PDB file with one MODEL, atoms N, CA, C and O in Angstrom:
MODEL        1
ATOM      1  N   MET A   1      61.667  46.185   8.487  1.00  0.00           N
ATOM      2  CA  MET A   1      60.606  46.539   7.598  1.00  0.00           C
ATOM      3  C   MET A   1      59.268  46.485   8.137  1.00  0.00           C
ATOM      4  O   MET A   1      58.269  46.614   7.430  1.00  0.00           O
ATOM      5  N   PHE A   2      59.240  46.276   9.503  1.00  0.00           N
ATOM      6  CA  PHE A   2      58.256  46.526  10.357  1.00  0.00           C
ATOM      7  C   PHE A   2      58.232  48.312  10.783  1.00  0.00           C
ATOM      8  O   PHE A   2      57.239  49.032  10.893  1.00  0.00           O
ATOM      9  N   LYS A   3      59.599  48.656  10.951  1.00  0.00           N
ATOM     10  CA  LYS A   3      59.334  49.917  10.913  1.00  0.00           C
ATOM     11  C   LYS A   3      58.668  50.794   9.936  1.00  0.00           C
ATOM     12  O   LYS A   3      58.041  51.771  10.345  1.00  0.00           O
ATOM     13  N   ASN A   4      58.772  50.465   8.377  1.00  0.00           N
ATOM     14  CA  ASN A   4      58.339  50.888   7.612  1.00  0.00           C
ATOM     15  C   ASN A   4      57.206  50.777   7.430  1.00  0.00           C
ATOM     16  O   ASN A   4      56.954  51.404   6.401  1.00  0.00           O
ATOM     17  N   VAL A   5      56.344  50.343   7.821  1.00  0.00           N
ATOM     18  CA  VAL A   5      54.436  50.214   7.932  1.00  0.00           C
ATOM     19  C   VAL A   5      54.341  51.033   9.218  1.00  0.00           C
ATOM     20  O   VAL A   5      53.354  51.769   9.218  1.00  0.00           O
ATOM     21  N   ILE A   6      55.076  51.104  10.280  1.00  0.00           N
ATOM     22  CA  ILE A   6      54.465  51.726  11.393  1.00  0.00           C
ATOM     23  C   ILE A   6      54.996  53.230  11.644  1.00  0.00           C
ATOM     24  O   ILE A   6      54.450  54.000  12.434  1.00  0.00           O
ATOM     25  N   ALA A   7      56.002  53.512  10.958  1.00  0.00           N
ATOM     26  CA  ALA A   7      56.443  55.151  10.971  1.00  0.00           C
ATOM     27  C   ALA A   7      55.197  56.130  10.227  1.00  0.00           C
ATOM     28  O   ALA A   7      54.660  56.924  11.000  1.00  0.00           O
ATOM     29  N   PRO A   8      54.752  56.128   8.931  1.00  0.00           N
ATOM     30  CA  PRO A   8      53.754  56.533   8.465  1.00  0.00           C
ATOM     31  C   PRO A   8      52.484  56.861   9.282  1.00  0.00           C
ATOM     32  O   PRO A   8      51.984  57.985   9.322  1.00  0.00           O
ATOM     33  N   VAL A   9      52.036  55.841   9.891  1.00  0.00           N
ATOM     34  CA  VAL A   9      50.990  55.873  10.588  1.00  0.00           C
ATOM     35  C   VAL A   9      51.053  56.130  11.863  1.00  0.00           C
ATOM     36  O   VAL A   9      49.961  56.091  12.429  1.00  0.00           O
ATOM     37  N   GLN A  10      52.142  56.429  12.644  1.00  0.00           N
ATOM     38  CA  GLN A  10      52.379  57.064  13.506  1.00  0.00           C
ATOM     39  C   GLN A  10      52.747  58.602  13.512  1.00  0.00           C
ATOM     40  O   GLN A  10      52.718  59.402  14.447  1.00  0.00           O
ATOM     41  N   ALA A  11      53.151  58.798  12.005  1.00  0.00           N
ATOM     42  CA  ALA A  11      53.173  60.394  11.887  1.00  0.00           C
ATOM     43  C   ALA A  11      51.771  61.088  11.476  1.00  0.00           C
ATOM     44  O   ALA A  11      51.501  62.288  11.509  1.00  0.00           O
ATOM     45  N   TRP A  12      50.949  60.001  11.079  1.00  0.00           N
ATOM     46  CA  TRP A  12      49.738  60.628  10.759  1.00  0.00           C
ATOM     47  C   TRP A  12      49.137  60.710  11.641  1.00  0.00           C
ATOM     48  O   TRP A  12      48.184  61.462  11.437  1.00  0.00           O
ATOM     49  N   LEU A  13      49.179  60.065  13.222  1.00  0.00           N
ATOM     50  CA  LEU A  13      48.476  60.340  14.367  1.00  0.00           C
ATOM     51  C   LEU A  13      49.191  61.466  14.866  1.00  0.00           C
ATOM     52  O   LEU A  13      48.450  62.296  15.393  1.00  0.00           O
ATOM     53  N   LEU A  14      50.231  61.711  14.863  1.00  0.00           N
ATOM     54  CA  LEU A  14      50.957  62.948  15.569  1.00  0.00           C
ATOM     55  C   LEU A  14      50.102  64.333  14.778  1.00  0.00           C
ATOM     56  O   LEU A  14      49.625  65.341  15.299  1.00  0.00           O
ATOM     57  N   SER A  15      50.134  63.993  13.635  1.00  0.00           N
ATOM     58  CA  SER A  15      49.746  65.574  12.603  1.00  0.00           C
ATOM     59  C   SER A  15      48.234  65.611  12.935  1.00  0.00           C
ATOM     60  O   SER A  15      47.724  66.711  12.722  1.00  0.00           O
ATOM     61  N   GLN A  16      47.483  64.744  13.365  1.00  0.00           N
ATOM     62  CA  GLN A  16      45.833  64.752  13.897  1.00  0.00           C
ATOM     63  C   GLN A  16      45.908  64.897  15.532  1.00  0.00           C
ATOM     64  O   GLN A  16      44.908  64.776  16.240  1.00  0.00           O
ATOM     65  N   GLY A  17      47.372  65.205  16.097  1.00  0.00           N
ATOM     66  CA  GLY A  17      47.222  65.564  17.484  1.00  0.00           C
ATOM     67  C   GLY A  17      46.711  64.403  18.401  1.00  0.00           C
ATOM     68  O   GLY A  17      45.753  64.570  19.155  1.00  0.00           O
ATOM     69  N   ARG A  18      47.309  63.364  18.316  1.00  0.00           N
ATOM     70  CA  ARG A  18      46.953  61.957  18.731  1.00  0.00           C
ATOM     71  C   ARG A  18      47.819  61.137  19.137  1.00  0.00           C
ATOM     72  O   ARG A  18      48.720  60.863  18.344  1.00  0.00           O
ATOM     73  N   CYS A  19      47.821  60.612  20.231  1.00  0.00           N
ATOM     74  CA  CYS A  19      48.901  59.657  20.888  1.00  0.00           C
ATOM     75  C   CYS A  19      49.038  58.571  19.919  1.00  0.00           C
ATOM     76  O   CYS A  19      48.035  58.211  19.303  1.00  0.00           O
ATOM     77  N   VAL A  20      50.580  57.803  19.641  1.00  0.00           N
ATOM     78  CA  VAL A  20      51.063  57.020  19.070  1.00  0.00           C
ATOM     79  C   VAL A  20      50.780  55.869  19.264  1.00  0.00           C
ATOM     80  O   VAL A  20      50.832  55.056  18.341  1.00  0.00           O
ATOM     81  N   GLY A  21      50.382  55.497  20.613  1.00  0.00           N
ATOM     82  CA  GLY A  21      49.999  53.969  21.316  1.00  0.00           C
ATOM     83  C   GLY A  21      48.650  54.033  21.528  1.00  0.00           C
ATOM     84  O   GLY A  21      48.085  53.022  21.111  1.00  0.00           O
ATOM     85  N   CYS A  22      47.965  54.797  21.993  1.00  0.00           N
ATOM     86  CA  CYS A  22      46.715  54.714  22.265  1.00  0.00           C
ATOM     87  C   CYS A  22      45.438  55.188  21.370  1.00  0.00           C
ATOM     88  O   CYS A  22      44.315  54.689  21.295  1.00  0.00           O
ATOM     89  N   GLY A  23      46.082  56.500  20.620  1.00  0.00           N
ATOM     90  CA  GLY A  23      45.031  57.151  19.903  1.00  0.00           C
ATOM     91  C   GLY A  23      44.339  58.149  20.375  1.00  0.00           C
ATOM     92  O   GLY A  23      43.587  58.810  19.659  1.00  0.00           O
ATOM     93  N   THR A  24      44.553  58.420  21.913  1.00  0.00           N
ATOM     94  CA  THR A  24      43.410  59.631  22.450  1.00  0.00           C
ATOM     95  C   THR A  24      44.084  60.614  21.900  1.00  0.00           C
ATOM     96  O   THR A  24      45.159  60.589  21.300  1.00  0.00           O
ATOM     97  N   ASP A  25      43.063  61.867  22.259  1.00  0.00           N
ATOM     98  CA  ASP A  25      43.634  63.186  21.791  1.00  0.00           C
ATOM     99  C   ASP A  25      44.327  63.535  22.954  1.00  0.00           C
ATOM    100  O   ASP A  25      44.004  63.283  24.115  1.00  0.00           O
ATOM    101  N   LEU A  26      45.684  64.369  22.383  1.00  0.00           N
ATOM    102  CA  LEU A  26      46.947  64.904  22.675  1.00  0.00           C
ATOM    103  C   LEU A  26      46.190  66.164  23.850  1.00  0.00           C
ATOM    104  O   LEU A  26      46.745  66.324  24.937  1.00  0.00           O
ATOM    105  N   SER A  27      45.127  66.854  23.557  1.00  0.00           N
ATOM    106  CA  SER A  27      44.932  68.062  23.967  1.00  0.00           C
ATOM    107  C   SER A  27      44.343  67.618  25.526  1.00  0.00           C
ATOM    108  O   SER A  27      44.416  68.495  26.386  1.00  0.00           O
ATOM    109  N   LEU A  28      43.799  66.371  25.890  1.00  0.00           N
ATOM    110  CA  LEU A  28      43.142  66.307  27.097  1.00  0.00           C
ATOM    111  C   LEU A  28      44.343  65.661  28.200  1.00  0.00           C
ATOM    112  O   LEU A  28      44.132  65.175  29.311  1.00  0.00           O
ATOM    113  N   GLY A  29      45.595  65.828  27.525  1.00  0.00           N
ATOM    114  CA  GLY A  29      46.811  65.215  28.640  1.00  0.00           C
ATOM    115  C   GLY A  29      47.015  66.400  29.251  1.00  0.00           C
ATOM    116  O   GLY A  29      46.614  67.552  29.088  1.00  0.00           O
ATOM    117  N   LYS A  30      48.192  65.479  30.466  1.00  0.00           N
ATOM    118  CA  LYS A  30      48.715  66.872  31.583  1.00  0.00           C
ATOM    119  C   LYS A  30      49.876  67.657  30.969  1.00  0.00           C
ATOM    120  O   LYS A  30      50.927  67.236  30.486  1.00  0.00           O
ATOM    121  N   SER A  31      49.509  68.657  31.082  1.00  0.00           N
ATOM    122  CA  SER A  31      50.580  69.487  30.064  1.00  0.00           C
ATOM    123  C   SER A  31      51.416  70.462  30.799  1.00  0.00           C
ATOM    124  O   SER A  31      50.796  71.243  31.521  1.00  0.00           O
ATOM    125  N   ILE A  32      53.020  70.593  30.743  1.00  0.00           N
ATOM    126  CA  ILE A  32      53.647  71.598  31.400  1.00  0.00           C
ATOM    127  C   ILE A  32      54.839  72.330  30.613  1.00  0.00           C
ATOM    128  O   ILE A  32      55.661  71.753  29.900  1.00  0.00           O
ATOM    129  N   LYS A  33      54.791  73.469  30.828  1.00  0.00           N
ATOM    130  CA  LYS A  33      55.707  74.217  29.639  1.00  0.00           C
ATOM    131  C   LYS A  33      57.121  73.680  30.089  1.00  0.00           C
ATOM    132  O   LYS A  33      57.554  73.165  31.120  1.00  0.00           O
ATOM    133  N   HIS A  34      57.759  74.095  28.612  1.00  0.00           N
ATOM    134  CA  HIS A  34      59.301  73.167  28.572  1.00  0.00           C
ATOM    135  C   HIS A  34      59.871  74.255  27.761  1.00  0.00           C
ATOM    136  O   HIS A  34      59.345  75.221  27.208  1.00  0.00           O
ATOM    137  N   SER A  35      60.820  73.932  27.821  1.00  0.00           N
ATOM    138  CA  SER A  35      62.093  74.826  27.448  1.00  0.00           C
ATOM    139  C   SER A  35      62.125  75.136  25.769  1.00  0.00           C
ATOM    140  O   SER A  35      62.654  76.144  25.300  1.00  0.00           O
ATOM    141  N   LYS A  36      61.480  74.112  24.980  1.00  0.00           N
ATOM    142  CA  LYS A  36      61.020  73.999  23.358  1.00  0.00           C
ATOM    143  C   LYS A  36      59.897  73.887  23.513  1.00  0.00           C
ATOM    144  O   LYS A  36      59.249  73.443  22.565  1.00  0.00           O
ATOM    145  N   GLY A  37      59.325  74.178  24.541  1.00  0.00           N
ATOM    146  CA  GLY A  37      57.632  74.172  23.802  1.00  0.00           C
ATOM    147  C   GLY A  37      56.585  73.651  25.415  1.00  0.00           C
ATOM    148  O   GLY A  37      56.641  73.951  26.608  1.00  0.00           O
ATOM    149  N   THR A  38      55.874  72.920  24.724  1.00  0.00           N
ATOM    150  CA  THR A  38      54.883  72.146  26.087  1.00  0.00           C
ATOM    151  C   THR A  38      55.293  70.818  25.880  1.00  0.00           C
ATOM    152  O   THR A  38      55.479  70.464  24.716  1.00  0.00           O
ATOM    153  N   LYS A  39      55.502  69.857  26.981  1.00  0.00           N
ATOM    154  CA  LYS A  39      55.312  68.713  27.615  1.00  0.00           C
ATOM    155  C   LYS A  39      54.184  68.063  27.632  1.00  0.00           C
ATOM    156  O   LYS A  39      53.546  68.623  28.523  1.00  0.00           O
ATOM    157  N   ILE A  40      53.612  67.319  27.247  1.00  0.00           N
ATOM    158  CA  ILE A  40      52.399  66.598  27.269  1.00  0.00           C
ATOM    159  C   ILE A  40      52.524  64.998  27.284  1.00  0.00           C
ATOM    160  O   ILE A  40      53.129  64.248  26.517  1.00  0.00           O
ATOM    161  N   THR A  41      51.611  64.687  28.617  1.00  0.00           N
ATOM    162  CA  THR A  41      51.707  63.251  28.795  1.00  0.00           C
ATOM    163  C   THR A  41      50.488  62.918  28.562  1.00  0.00           C
ATOM    164  O   THR A  41      49.593  63.632  29.014  1.00  0.00           O
ATOM    165  N   CYS A  42      50.222  61.910  27.905  1.00  0.00           N
ATOM    166  CA  CYS A  42      48.737  60.707  27.576  1.00  0.00           C
ATOM    167  C   CYS A  42      48.357  60.257  28.789  1.00  0.00           C
ATOM    168  O   CYS A  42      48.826  59.561  29.689  1.00  0.00           O
ATOM    169  N   LYS A  43      47.404  60.837  28.558  1.00  0.00           N
ATOM    170  CA  LYS A  43      46.369  60.447  30.223  1.00  0.00           C
ATOM    171  C   LYS A  43      46.017  58.843  30.345  1.00  0.00           C
ATOM    172  O   LYS A  43      45.832  58.165  31.355  1.00  0.00           O
ATOM    173  N   LYS A  44      45.994  58.522  29.106  1.00  0.00           N
ATOM    174  CA  LYS A  44      45.940  56.556  29.109  1.00  0.00           C
ATOM    175  C   LYS A  44      47.291  56.267  29.287  1.00  0.00           C
ATOM    176  O   LYS A  44      47.558  56.060  30.471  1.00  0.00           O
ATOM    177  N   CYS A  45      48.199  56.182  28.553  1.00  0.00           N
ATOM    178  CA  CYS A  45      49.141  55.326  28.340  1.00  0.00           C
ATOM    179  C   CYS A  45      50.413  56.099  28.837  1.00  0.00           C
ATOM    180  O   CYS A  45      51.386  55.445  29.215  1.00  0.00           O
ATOM    181  N   SER A  46      50.440  57.627  28.850  1.00  0.00           N
ATOM    182  CA  SER A  46      51.456  57.813  29.761  1.00  0.00           C
ATOM    183  C   SER A  46      52.552  58.126  29.032  1.00  0.00           C
ATOM    184  O   SER A  46      53.551  58.585  29.587  1.00  0.00           O
ATOM    185  N   ARG A  47      52.491  57.899  27.598  1.00  0.00           N
ATOM    186  CA  ARG A  47      53.765  58.555  26.709  1.00  0.00           C
ATOM    187  C   ARG A  47      53.822  60.084  26.793  1.00  0.00           C
ATOM    188  O   ARG A  47      52.973  60.867  27.218  1.00  0.00           O
ATOM    189  N   ILE A  48      55.111  60.323  26.250  1.00  0.00           N
ATOM    190  CA  ILE A  48      55.355  61.765  26.636  1.00  0.00           C
ATOM    191  C   ILE A  48      55.606  62.283  25.091  1.00  0.00           C
ATOM    192  O   ILE A  48      56.189  61.552  24.290  1.00  0.00           O
ATOM    193  N   PHE A  49      55.115  63.627  24.716  1.00  0.00           N
ATOM    194  CA  PHE A  49      54.987  64.526  23.387  1.00  0.00           C
ATOM    195  C   PHE A  49      55.829  65.520  24.007  1.00  0.00           C
ATOM    196  O   PHE A  49      56.119  65.740  25.183  1.00  0.00           O
ATOM    197  N   ILE A  50      56.211  66.174  22.696  1.00  0.00           N
ATOM    198  CA  ILE A  50      56.549  67.900  23.069  1.00  0.00           C
ATOM    199  C   ILE A  50      55.784  68.459  21.869  1.00  0.00           C
ATOM    200  O   ILE A  50      55.721  67.983  20.735  1.00  0.00           O
ATOM    201  N   LYS A  51      55.179  69.641  22.385  1.00  0.00           N
ATOM    202  CA  LYS A  51      54.384  70.353  21.275  1.00  0.00           C
ATOM    203  C   LYS A  51      55.250  71.817  21.224  1.00  0.00           C
ATOM    204  O   LYS A  51      55.376  72.718  22.053  1.00  0.00           O
ATOM    205  N   GLU A  52      55.760  71.629  19.912  1.00  0.00           N
ATOM    206  CA  GLU A  52      56.810  72.627  19.721  1.00  0.00           C
ATOM    207  C   GLU A  52      55.861  74.082  19.584  1.00  0.00           C
ATOM    208  O   GLU A  52      54.756  74.231  19.061  1.00  0.00           O
ATOM    209  N   SER A  53      56.670  74.982  20.204  1.00  0.00           N
ATOM    210  CA  SER A  53      55.661  76.168  20.438  1.00  0.00           C
ATOM    211  C   SER A  53      55.872  76.956  18.946  1.00  0.00           C
ATOM    212  O   SER A  53      54.963  77.671  18.525  1.00  0.00           O
ATOM    213  N   GLU A  54      56.978  76.802  18.269  1.00  0.00           N
ATOM    214  CA  GLU A  54      56.758  77.793  16.881  1.00  0.00           C
ATOM    215  C   GLU A  54      56.413  76.947  15.631  1.00  0.00           C
ATOM    216  O   GLU A  54      56.360  77.524  14.545  1.00  0.00           O
ATOM    217  N   THR A  55      56.195  75.736  15.704  1.00  0.00           N
ATOM    218  CA  THR A  55      55.685  75.324  14.422  1.00  0.00           C
ATOM    219  C   THR A  55      54.116  74.375  14.863  1.00  0.00           C
ATOM    220  O   THR A  55      53.408  73.800  14.037  1.00  0.00           O
ATOM    221  N   SER A  56      53.868  74.431  16.387  1.00  0.00           N
ATOM    222  CA  SER A  56      52.890  73.746  16.574  1.00  0.00           C
ATOM    223  C   SER A  56      52.581  72.651  16.296  1.00  0.00           C
ATOM    224  O   SER A  56      51.443  72.277  16.013  1.00  0.00           O
ATOM    225  N   LYS A  57      53.622  71.957  16.346  1.00  0.00           N
ATOM    226  CA  LYS A  57      53.430  70.167  15.810  1.00  0.00           C
ATOM    227  C   LYS A  57      54.032  69.522  17.165  1.00  0.00           C
ATOM    228  O   LYS A  57      54.913  69.882  17.946  1.00  0.00           O
ATOM    229  N   TYR A  58      53.086  68.307  17.090  1.00  0.00           N
ATOM    230  CA  TYR A  58      53.497  67.199  18.025  1.00  0.00           C
ATOM    231  C   TYR A  58      54.907  66.435  17.609  1.00  0.00           C
ATOM    232  O   TYR A  58      55.170  66.284  16.416  1.00  0.00           O
ATOM    233  N   ARG A  59      55.892  65.910  18.747  1.00  0.00           N
ATOM    234  CA  ARG A  59      56.789  64.687  18.429  1.00  0.00           C
ATOM    235  C   ARG A  59      56.561  64.095  19.895  1.00  0.00           C
ATOM    236  O   ARG A  59      55.806  64.531  20.764  1.00  0.00           O
ATOM    237  N   ARG A  60      57.397  63.004  19.944  1.00  0.00           N
ATOM    238  CA  ARG A  60      57.934  62.012  20.734  1.00  0.00           C
ATOM    239  C   ARG A  60      59.153  62.943  21.493  1.00  0.00           C
ATOM    240  O   ARG A  60      59.978  63.642  20.903  1.00  0.00           O
ATOM    241  N   ALA A  61      59.041  62.770  22.825  1.00  0.00           N
ATOM    242  CA  ALA A  61      60.270  63.524  23.522  1.00  0.00           C
ATOM    243  C   ALA A  61      61.311  62.747  23.413  1.00  0.00           C
ATOM    244  O   ALA A  61      61.191  61.543  23.183  1.00  0.00           O
ATOM    245  N   LEU A  62      62.534  63.381  23.575  1.00  0.00           N
ATOM    246  CA  LEU A  62      63.798  62.758  23.523  1.00  0.00           C
ATOM    247  C   LEU A  62      63.870  61.901  24.782  1.00  0.00           C
ATOM    248  O   LEU A  62      62.930  61.911  25.577  1.00  0.00           O
ATOM    249  N   PHE A  63      64.554  61.436  24.911  1.00  0.00           N
ATOM    250  CA  PHE A  63      65.232  60.786  26.293  1.00  0.00           C
ATOM    251  C   PHE A  63      65.756  62.055  27.555  1.00  0.00           C
ATOM    252  O   PHE A  63      65.624  62.163  28.774  1.00  0.00           O
ATOM    253  N   GLU A  64      66.294  62.742  26.631  1.00  0.00           N
ATOM    254  CA  GLU A  64      66.840  63.423  27.681  1.00  0.00           C
ATOM    255  C   GLU A  64      65.681  64.930  27.967  1.00  0.00           C
ATOM    256  O   GLU A  64      65.921  65.699  28.898  1.00  0.00           O
ATOM    257  N   GLU A  65      64.863  65.078  27.332  1.00  0.00           N
ATOM    258  CA  GLU A  65      63.381  65.776  27.714  1.00  0.00           C
ATOM    259  C   GLU A  65      62.927  65.056  28.585  1.00  0.00           C
ATOM    260  O   GLU A  65      62.261  65.806  29.298  1.00  0.00           O
ATOM    261  N   VAL A  66      62.881  64.134  28.940  1.00  0.00           N
ATOM    262  CA  VAL A  66      61.938  63.353  29.820  1.00  0.00           C
ATOM    263  C   VAL A  66      62.158  63.901  31.301  1.00  0.00           C
ATOM    264  O   VAL A  66      61.508  63.433  32.236  1.00  0.00           O
TER     265      VAL A  66
ENDMDL
END
């Protein structure tokens, strides 16, 4: 039940280009080129995201991509 409440909020934050943990703008984070796009690390909470190159959308990085 808790996941049903949190998931839409996290999806909305990612669509806005913001971190799901602290809400800071992901464009301010540290970025490194990755095979599937750009690997971005949040400067405040150090969560890792992937900005996919073909769709320009953000998503949380998988364990294998870290």
